[in-house]
N, C-alpha and C positions, 0 to 999 in steps of 0.2 A: 375696090380693094378692101378686103376684110381686115379688121384690126384685131389683134390678139385681145382676148377678154381676160380681165383680171378679176378673180373671184375671191370672196372672203370665205375661207374654209371653215373656221371653227372659232367659236367664242366659248371659253370655259371660265366659270366664275370660281375664284379661289380666294377665300378669306376676305370677301368683299371687294376684291380687285380683279378686273378682267384681264385675261391673257388672250391676245388676238394673233392668229397666225394667218398671213396672207400668202396666197399662191403666186409664185413668180414675182415679177415686179409690179408695182402700182403705176398708174398713169403718171407720166411726167408732165409738169405744167410750168409755163412761164407766163406771168401776168405782166402786161404793160397797161398803165393807167394814167389818166390826166388829173386825178385827185379831186374830181368834182364831188359834191356832197353825196350823190348816190354811189360814187366809187367808194367813199368812206364807209357807207353802210354795207356795200358789198364786201369790202375788205374785212369788216367785223365778222360777217357770216363766213367768209372764206377761211379765216383763221380757225373757226370752230370746226371746220372740215379738213384742216390741214393734215390730219392723220390719214386721209384717203388717198393722198398723192405723194409723189416725190416732187416737192416744190423746188424747182431749179432757180427761180428768180422772181422777184417782185420789183418791177422797173417803172419809174416815173417817166412818162412821156408827155407829149403835148397833144392838142387836138384843134379842131376848128373853133372850139369854144374856150379853150384854156391854154395859155402858155406863159412863160415868164413875163411878168409885167401886164398881163391881161387876165383878170379874174383868176389869179393864180393862187393855189392853196399853199404854196411854199414848197421848196425843194425837199423838205423833210416831213411832209404831211403825214406819212405813214408811221413815223416813229412813235407817236403817242399810242397807237394801236398795238404796236409791237411791245412797247413797255407794259401795257395793260395785259397783253397775252402772256408775257413773262411771269406776271403775278398769279395768273390762273393756271399756268402750266402744271404745277405740282398736283393740282386737283384733276386736270384733264387726263393725266397719265394713269389715274386710278381707273379710268374708263377704257383707255386704250394706250398702251405704252408706245405706240407708234407716233404719237404727237411729237413733232420736232421741237427742239428747244428754241427759245426766243433768240439765243445767240446764233444758232444755225440760220434762222430766217433773217436776222439783221445783217448777217454777212452776205446775204444774197439780195438785199434790198438796196438798189443803187439808182443813181440818176442817169436817165437816158437823154434823148434829144428833146430839148424843151424850149429852145430860144424863140421859136415861132411856129405857127401852124405849118405842118409838113416839113419841119426842120430835119434834114438828114445830111447836112453839109460835112460834119466831122464825126469821127468815132468818139464815143463816150464810154464811161465805165459801164453803163447799162447795156449799150449795144455790144460792147466787147464781151460781156458775160454771155449774151445770147450766142455770139460767135463761138466762144469756148465750149459751150454746151453742145452746139450742133456739130462741131468738128471732133468732139471726143468719141473716138472709135472704140473705147472700152465699154460703151453702152449704146447699143443700136436700137433700143426701144423707142417708139414714137414719142415726139415732144409736141404737146399741144401749146401753140403760141396764141395767147389770147390778147386781143386789143380791146381794152375797155375804153380807150380813147382813140387817138390816131394810130395808124399803122407805121408811122415814120421811124420809130426806133427799131422796129423789126426790119423795115426797109434798109436802114443804115447798116444793120448787122449783115444783111444779105449782100449789100453792096461791098462791104469789106471782104466777105468771102469771095465774091466774084472777082474783086481786084487782086486779092492776095493768094487765093486758093482756088483758082478756076477749075482745077482738076477734081475738086471735092464737091462741086455744085450738085451733081447728080446724087451723090451719097447723102448730102444734106437734104436735098429735096425729098428723098425717099423716107426720111425720118420725121419730116415736118407735117403737122396738121394745123390748119388755121381755124380759129373761131373769132370772128370780128363782130363787135356790137356796132352795127353800121360801118360804113367807111367814113371815119370822122376826119379825114384829110385826104388829099388826092394821091398819096404816095403808092397806094395799091395799084391804082390805074396807071400812074405815070412811070413807076419804076418796077414794082414787083411783077405785074403781069407781062410787060414787054421783055423782061430779062429772065424771068423764072417760069412764065406760063407754059413753056414747052415741056416742063416736067409734070404738068397736070396734078398739082398739089391739091389734096382735098381741102376745100375752103367753104366754111359755113359763114354766111353773112346774115346776121339776125336783125329783123325788125319786130319779131314777136316779143322781144324784151320789153316792149312798151306796156305789156300787160301787167308788169310789176314795176313800172316806172311811174313818173309823176302823175299821169292821168289814169291810174289804175281804176279809180271809181267809175270811170266812164266805160270800162272794158270788162272787168270781172263781174260775173253775174251777182246780183244783189244778195243772194243767199250765201255767198262766200265772203261777203264783206266782213262778216263777224271775225274772220281770221286776220284782219288787217286794221280793225278799228281801234280806237284809243283804249277801250276797256281791255281788249285782248292784249294789246301791246304793253300796256302798263302792268298787267298781271304776269305776263310770261317773259317779257324782254326787258323793259325799261327800268322797273323797280326791283330792288333787292336781288340783283343778279350779277353782282361783282363788277370789277373795274372795266372789263372790256365792254360789257353791255351798257355801262354808264356812259361810254363814248358814242353809243349808237344814236344817230340823229333822226328822230321821228319829227313829225310836224310840231312847230311851236307857233305861238301867236305871231302873225305877220309873215310866216313863211309861204313859199310858193303855193298858190291854190287855195288860200284860206277864204277867198271871197268868190262871189259869182257862182257859176254852175259846178265848181269843184267841191264846194261845201265841205271842206276838211275841218277836223277838230284837232286842237293841240293834243298830241299823243298818237294820232293816227300814223300808220305806216306812211313813210314819205316816198322813198324810191330806192330800188335796187336794180336799176336798169342793166347793170353789168353782170349780175349774178348768173344769168343763164349760161354764160361762157364757161363757168366752172361747174354749174349744176349738171351740165352735159356729161361731165367726166366722172361723176360719183357713181360707184357701182351699187345701184339699187336693185339689180336683177332684170331691168328692162332692156339691157344689152344695147343701149343707144349708141355705143361706140362702134358697133358693127356696120351701121349705115345711117347717115343723117335722116333718111326717110322712115326709120323705124320708130322714132319718137321716144321721148323721155322727159325728165325734169327740165332739160334745157331746150325743149321745144321739138318740133319736127319740121323737116325741110325738104324741098323739092329740087332735083337736079335740073338746073335751067340751061346751063351751057358747060361743056367740058366737065371738069370736076368741081364746078361751082354750084353751091346749094343755097337757095334763097327760100323765103317763106312761101308756102303754097297759097295762091290766090284762087279762090273758087268762083269768082265773078266770071260769067260767060264772056268769051272773046277777049279776055285780058291779055295784053302783050307786055312782057317784062321790058323795061327800058334798057337800052345799052348803057354801058358805063356804070357810074357809082350807084350803089344801093344805099341810100342815106336819107337824111331828113327832108330833102327836096325831091325825092323820087320814090321811096319805099311806100308800098300801097297802104300799109297800116298807119304810118304817120300822116300821110296825105289824107287818109279817111277821117282823121281827127281834126283836120283844119276847118275853119269857118268857111262855109259855102260848099263843102263836100256833099255830093249827092248819094253817097253810100248810105246804106240802111244799118240800123242797129243790129239786125239779124246777120247781115254780111260781116260786120265787125266782130260780132260774137263768134261766128264760125272761124274767121281768120285767126283770131287770137286763142282759140280753144286749145291748140297743141301746147300752149303754155299755161293758161289758167286752169285747165282741167286737173292739175296736180296741186292746186292751192291748199287744200286742207292738209294733205300729207306733207307738203313742203313746209308749211308754217308750223305744224305740230312737231316736225323733226327739228326745226330751228329752236322751238321752245324747249325741247328735250336737251338739246346741246347747250342751251343757256343754263339749264339746270346742272349739267355736268360741270360747269365752271365753279360751282359753289358747294355741291353736295357729294356725299359718298356714293359708291356704286349701288348699294342696296337701298338707297333713298330715292332713286330716280328710275326713269324708264329707259330701255334700250330696245332697238328694233328687233323684230323677229328675224330668224335666219331661215330663209325660204329655200327649199330643195324639192326636187322631184325624183322619183324612183326610176327614171328612164332618161334617155338622151333628151337634150333640149332642142335638137333638130331631128325631126321624124319625117318619114315618107309614107304615103298611103295612096291607094287608088280610089277612084270614085266608087261609092257604095260601101267602102270599108269603114269599120268602126275603129276610132282611135281612142285608146284608154289613157286617161291622164291621172296621175297619182302624185299627191304631195307628200308621200311618205318621207320621213327624215326632217321635215320642217319642225322647228322648235323655237321656243322663246327663252332667251337667256335669263329672264327674270321670273320664269314660271307662269307668265300670264296666260289667260285663256285666249284662243286665237279664233278669228273669224275669217273664213275662206270665201273667195269669190273668183270664179273663172269667167273671163269675158273675152270676146273677140275684138281685137283691135282692128276694126274694119279699114280705117284710114291707112294702115300700114300694109294691108293685104294687097296681093295682086289678083286674088280671086274677088270678083265684084259682088258676089252674093253674101248671104248670111247663113251661119250654121246654127243648129239648135243644140245647145250644151245641156246635157242631162245632169241633174244633181249639181248645178253650178255653185251652190253654196256649201258643198261638202268637200272633204279632202280628196275624194275620188270623183272624177267626172268623166264624161265621154261625149263624143259626137260622131256622127256619120258623115263622111266626106260627100257633099252633094253630087248628084249625078251629072250636073252641068259644069262641074269643075274641070278645067282643061289641064293637060299635062304641062308642068312647069309653073302652074299657079301656086302661090303660097298663101297659107292661112296662119295668121298670128293669133295665138291664144295666150292671154296673160293670166297667170295665177297671182291674185292680189291677196295678201295676208295682212290683217290688221290685228294688233293685240288690244287688250282692254286695260292697258296701263294709262297713266295720266302724265302727259297727254298721250292719246292713242297713236301708235306708230305703225307705219305701213312699209312693207317691202314686197318684192315681186319676183316672179320668174316667168320670162317669156319663153313659150314653146312655139317653134315655127314648123309647120307641117307643109311639106312640098308634095304636090300632087304628081303622081307618076302616070 
């Protein structure tokens, strides 16, 4: 099922303040989180992108790792981040007036089911908020339910709907989308699938997140480490970037991974294992919301069963396990364990759908950190990428497809660098195309003779400005072979 795409129409600079107009509704998101250190880091980044969505809720939940009384960050762990966000909000709205107020976010930051791993015994303020959002028939746009920890508070909300509003289950299922960072408790398998599986809800369960989690140095290619090391982090995030970034938890002396083969330095990027859940929903032009296997900043996924999408494993003869996709079964995590016979090349390929965006992702983060303390004309903003034709085209074998980036502009007046490239992993056509003038605003290619009817060819227009830091946006064009 294709999801409606939300596009950023226009950015106009007026007197040093941007005015941003969004088409239709923005993606609706509800975060559930167990408050682990990397959740805290993810929340800091999330708040910098809160203008990109309708944030319906930020709910504290539990997981197999954290619950009340066990490695617990506290019921109010998110409040210091929201307080810091409130202090920078007046500056953020100079860059986009769509940033929600701290009061708005605080009103939607509630405690969910946290008494134990998999706790879903009773309704909680957090679970009830999810119920209210899902039952609200004044807004039928999809709601992305993200589990940064366990799925139990989401499960409790769905159980309340099943018990009290069974006639609304199909309606609710049709507007839900799931993105889980592993299955960090058994409630998806034990409750959600048995009771809601018949509705075939689109479900992404990510193991690729490990590329920007605690062991990133073992996964991300060395040439990209420069965007995560202490020097970069200190310059762009940690120092002199206002109250929210001062809350951001990079490595410190004695923190996880400072010894042995991890070889971390104080100030190094620590972990944001939960960020792919919301990176997937940012409108970068990659159109990742249209299908999980198209790929984007939140990774790329394979339909394994029904409407369940897991990480693509390219190892020959691999069989996906039944049941939970999590720390004890997911291929990527298992490949990192001592005694694994996987190769570095296999791991690099497996995590590529996530790490391939590292430079663009981190530079974008750095720019947003700048937005918290500087005026519009003092910092960089991403280019606005457009094409002078439809983003879905059709052509027959032997036909030449003309691609044109006319209309693309930069809100800061920066020079732009263009690159057209074939996203082969997303194609259903198995061959390669030859893009002419791939580094120019206008490009073209001829549909290969061996392309079959129904094959798709994904071409990405990647545009990078020359601001500091350099920012990148995209436009994916999908050509279907007739």
